[in-house]
C-alpha positions, 0 to 999 in steps of 0.5 A: 499499500502507497504511503499518503505522501506517495499517494499525494505525489501521484495524485497531482503527478499529471496536472496542467499548469493552466486554470481550469476555467480558461482551459475549459473555455476552449481557444479564444483569439484575443483583440489585436493591441492598440497600434496607433495613438487614441483619444477618448473620453475615458481609458480603463487600464485592466481587463478584469472584472473591475475594469469590465464592470466599470466599462459596462456601467458607464456605457449604459448611463452614457452611451455617447462616451468614447471609451477604450479599455486596454489590458497588457495580457488577455481579458481574464488573464489575472485574478478574474479568470482564475478564482473559485467562482464565489460571488458573495454579497458582502462588500466587507469581506464578511459582515464580522469585518464590516461591522469592526470597521464601519459600525455606524453604516453597516446596515446600509452596507449590507443592504447595498451588497445584497442589492448588488448581488441580486442586480448582477444576477439581473445583468447576467440574465439581461446581457445573456451571459451563459456563465452557470450561475447558480444559487446554491448557498454556501456551507461554512464548516467547522472542523475544530471544536473552537470553530463551532462556537465561531459559527454560532456567533456568526449565526446570531449576526446573520439574523440581525441582518436577515440572512436566510441561514441555518446552523446544522449539528455534525449529523445534519452537516454530514448529510449535506456533504459528508466528510468525517473532519466536519463537526458543525456548519452554518448553511447560508442560502441567500448571500452567495451565488456560483459562477464559471468566472471565465465565462462571466468575464468574457460575457462582460467583455461581449457586452462592452464591445456590443455597446461600442467600447474599443478593447485592446489586448496585449497593450500595457499601460507604462506611464501617465502624465498630467496634461491640464484638461486631460491625461496622456498614458503611454503604452507598450509599442510607444503608442500614446492615448489621451483621455479626459478620464482615467480608471486604473483597475490593475489591482494586485498588479504594479500601478502607474501610481506612485504610493499605490503599492504601499496599500496592497499585499500581492499574496499568492493563492493556489488551487487545485481541480479534480478530474469528474467524480463518478456516481460512486464517488458523488454518493459517497460525498453526497454534496447534493445541493452543491453549495459552495464550502469554506472551513472556518480556521484562519488559514482557510479552504474554500472548495466547490463543484463544477458543472461537470462534477469536478471539485475545485479545492483551494486557499490555505497558502497566502504566499507573498514575495520580497517587495510586492513582486509579481511573476508568472514564475510564481503561478506554479508552486508545487508545495503548495499543490502538495498541501492542498492535496493533503488537506483534501484527502483528509477532508475526503478520505473516500476519494482516495485515488482521485487525480487532479487535472489542473493546478494554478496560482496568482496574486490576490490584491490584500489590503489592510482592512480585507476590502476594497479601497478607491482613490483619485489623482490628478485633479479628479482625472484619475480614479483607481480601486484595489484591495478586494482581498480575494472576495471580489467576483461580486464586489468589483461590480459594485466597485464599477458603479462607484467608478462610473459615479466618479468619472461622471462626477456624481455625488451619490450614496456610493461615493460617500460610503466610508470605504470609498472616502477612507483608504486602509492603513498602508503596509510598512516598507520592506524589509518590515513588510516581509517580516509583518507577513511572516509573523502574522502568518506564523501567529494564524497558524499558532491560533488555529493550533490553540483553540483560536486564541490570538497571541499578542501580535493578533490582538495588537492588529486587531486593536489597530484594525489592520491585517492579513489575509487572503 
């Protein structure tokens, strides 16, 4: 009989270092790069969800605006194409985090977040986007005794805000999804949807192109200059774009603006996707309601079923590289895949022998308050957003509405929200930044192993309302 280590090595021995969603979508011919100088009313830099939603909101409200969108790689080549496809209603990375940071505004923020989720579903329908959108809910599971009380406390918060949810004991939890590691769970039915993120991104791309947005892939922005009534953006290939307004939606990737990098940590998150489960395997684990799952530790996993009965299993590791380094070479990390596969088979021992077909990673734009922030430069001609901290599939749509308000110069309820008007505390410069990440991650691991008890370092971060998460 093979050892556990050998079985894990075998399970990941044939993975493709590609994003399952993009590979499953099939070949796509990118739009050509920008070849000549251009003048527009609004230029958007970044072809992920933030940029795509901003373009769609602007064109819906002002159809005559001349808008161009440029992307250094291809549409959805960043976090928007390689996430788990969880469309959460929260705009604050969970209601607990929202209450901690915005206690006076949390009722409004929660309402706006839920409305945003419903509006996203409406947009998908009206734009004819086939992205496998489903409202299957989420199951947050406890795998340690101390996590049970944490879930009960979360359930009380859910009652306050009208969540449709149910606390399940061990037996009821395992009837939903059968894992010997589960002790209890919180089943929330109305605050999260699941999508195929690549299909959603390409559907949004088609929607903005239909409305006349000019999209140029393989076109990197290299510099921005203030030219009085407009800004001038230099691009790869020595092409110049002049725009009255500029939106920067680069998130985890280097920004054109000095100082932006101090507000984010690009941390690498990793994901495995299995081969399709057969009928026997599906019967073993149940999972008939196909919820999105997450365990409840500080270092957590997220997982879900795909349309063709694969299991996507990601999270736990959050790897930072010195000086905010972002490099495609970091996207494949065998050690993280081994860790994920080990944890997968601990969760589902009945699936021993299953193989993983895809494995990938990429940077997440973590902010010190775990949720999005906004800013402007050059006399409100340039606007930017970032800091989604791994929960941006739904929040980016909301961010697009905020950015559209700002581009159009409108003072609205959205532009007055505290996370729009105030930025998070910056992370320290190197080498203290790397030490901050190391010490925080080590402390979180310790807390998970000691009944959730937070040490002095974590208590200090809590008191300062800052942290490090993925």
